C-alpha positions as a LaTeX table, in Angstrom:
\begin{tabular}{lrrr}
\hline
Residue & $x$ (\AA) & $y$ (\AA) & $z$ (\AA) \\
\hline
Met1 & 0.00 & 0.00 & 0.00 \\
Arg2 & 1.22 & 3.48 & $-0.83$ \\
Ala3 & 1.74 & 6.12 & 1.81 \\
Val4 & $-0.97$ & 8.72 & 2.18 \\
Ser5 & $-0.39$ & 12.21 & 3.51 \\
Gln6 & $-2.56$ & 15.23 & 4.02 \\
Val7 & $-1.45$ & 18.67 & 2.89 \\
Ala8 & $-3.47$ & 21.81 & 3.57 \\
Asn9 & $-4.68$ & 23.59 & 0.44 \\
Pro10 & $-3.22$ & 27.11 & 0.59 \\
Phe11 & $-5.85$ & 28.19 & $-1.96$ \\
Ala12 & $-8.93$ & 26.86 & $-0.13$ \\
Asp13 & $-10.35$ & 30.38 & 0.24 \\
Gly14 & $-9.81$ & 31.33 & $-3.40$ \\
His15 & $-7.27$ & 31.14 & $-6.16$ \\
Glu16 & $-6.20$ & 32.54 & $-9.47$ \\
Pro17 & $-6.28$ & 30.31 & $-12.57$ \\
Gly18 & $-3.37$ & 27.88 & $-12.57$ \\
Gln19 & $-2.40$ & 28.18 & $-8.92$ \\
Val20 & $-3.92$ & 24.89 & $-7.77$ \\
Pro21 & $-2.48$ & 22.82 & $-10.65$ \\
His22 & 0.99 & 24.26 & $-10.03$ \\
Phe23 & 0.71 & 23.64 & $-6.29$ \\
Met24 & $-0.42$ & 20.05 & $-6.82$ \\
Ala25 & 2.40 & 19.40 & $-9.31$ \\
Ser26 & 4.91 & 20.82 & $-6.79$ \\
Gln27 & 3.63 & 18.18 & $-4.34$ \\
Asn28 & 4.45 & 15.45 & $-6.90$ \\
Val29 & 0.79 & 14.60 & $-7.41$ \\
Gln30 & 0.19 & 12.18 & $-10.27$ \\
Val31 & $-3.62$ & 12.11 & $-10.29$ \\
Met32 & $-6.09$ & 14.82 & $-9.24$ \\
Val33 & $-9.48$ & 13.30 & $-8.36$ \\
Ser34 & $-12.26$ & 15.89 & $-8.17$ \\
Gly35 & $-16.02$ & 16.22 & $-8.22$ \\
Gly36 & $-15.69$ & 18.63 & $-11.11$ \\
Met37 & $-13.49$ & 21.24 & $-12.72$ \\
Gly38 & $-13.46$ & 23.40 & $-15.81$ \\
Trp39 & $-11.69$ & 22.64 & $-19.06$ \\
Arg40 & $-8.93$ & 25.19 & $-18.33$ \\
Ala41 & $-8.12$ & 23.49 & $-15.02$ \\
Ile42 & $-8.09$ & 20.07 & $-16.70$ \\
Ala43 & $-5.73$ & 21.38 & $-19.38$ \\
Ala44 & $-3.47$ & 23.04 & $-16.78$ \\
Phe45 & $-3.19$ & 19.83 & $-14.76$ \\
Glu46 & $-2.46$ & 17.77 & $-17.84$ \\
Gln47 & 0.19 & 20.24 & $-19.09$ \\
Leu48 & 1.94 & 19.71 & $-15.77$ \\
Gly49 & 1.78 & 15.92 & $-16.08$ \\
Val50 & $-1.07$ & 15.47 & $-13.59$ \\
Gln51 & $-3.98$ & 13.29 & $-14.72$ \\
Ala52 & $-7.30$ & 15.04 & $-14.06$ \\
Val53 & $-10.17$ & 12.73 & $-13.07$ \\
Thr54 & $-13.62$ & 14.21 & $-12.49$ \\
Gly55 & $-16.97$ & 12.89 & $-11.33$ \\
Ala56 & $-15.92$ & 11.89 & $-7.80$ \\
Ala57 & $-18.58$ & 11.79 & $-5.11$ \\
Gly58 & $-18.84$ & 10.77 & $-1.47$ \\
Ser59 & $-15.97$ & 10.67 & 0.98 \\
Val60 & $-12.31$ & 10.82 & 0.00 \\
Arg61 & $-12.06$ & 7.08 & 0.70 \\
Glu62 & $-15.06$ & 6.37 & $-1.55$ \\
Ala63 & $-13.66$ & 8.53 & $-4.36$ \\
Leu64 & $-10.26$ & 6.84 & $-4.15$ \\
Glu65 & $-11.82$ & 3.38 & $-4.11$ \\
Ser66 & $-13.86$ & 4.31 & $-7.20$ \\
Tyr67 & $-10.71$ & 5.50 & $-8.97$ \\
Leu68 & $-8.56$ & 2.54 & $-7.92$ \\
Thr69 & $-11.18$ & $-0.01$ & $-9.02$ \\
Gly70 & $-11.54$ & 1.68 & $-12.43$ \\
Asn71 & $-15.07$ & 2.96 & $-11.82$ \\
Leu72 & $-13.94$ & 6.57 & $-12.03$ \\
Gln73 & $-12.01$ & 7.58 & $-15.14$ \\
Gly74 & $-11.37$ & 10.57 & $-17.35$ \\
Gly75 & $-11.61$ & 14.27 & $-16.92$ \\
Asp76 & $-14.75$ & 15.77 & $-18.41$ \\
Pro77 & $-15.28$ & 19.49 & $-17.78$ \\
Cys78 & $-18.24$ & 20.52 & $-15.69$ \\
Leu79 & $-21.39$ & 21.54 & $-17.53$ \\
Glu80 & $-20.86$ & 25.26 & $-16.85$ \\
Ser81 & $-17.39$ & 25.10 & $-18.41$ \\
Arg82 & $-18.63$ & 23.34 & $-21.53$ \\
His83 & $-21.11$ & 26.14 & $-22.15$ \\
Gly84 & $-18.54$ & 28.88 & $-21.63$ \\
Asp85 & $-20.20$ & 30.34 & $-18.53$ \\
\hline
\end{tabular}
């Protein structure tokens, strides 16, 4: 089993575009599992070599289990992002 650590998000109260992807990449993150994100965020993560996976729900444990069992894949932008809002 891989080690798991918790790191506080310095941008939890707000961020500029690109800050979160750069922070995550600086933490050597390989996969970013999220409930949703826009197409720019997905592109920023992927440019930095971080796989963006969206559609997660439930607890962190549930989201990770979904990802690790292959039930959660791909990074589709949220509906608002697809419509340019």
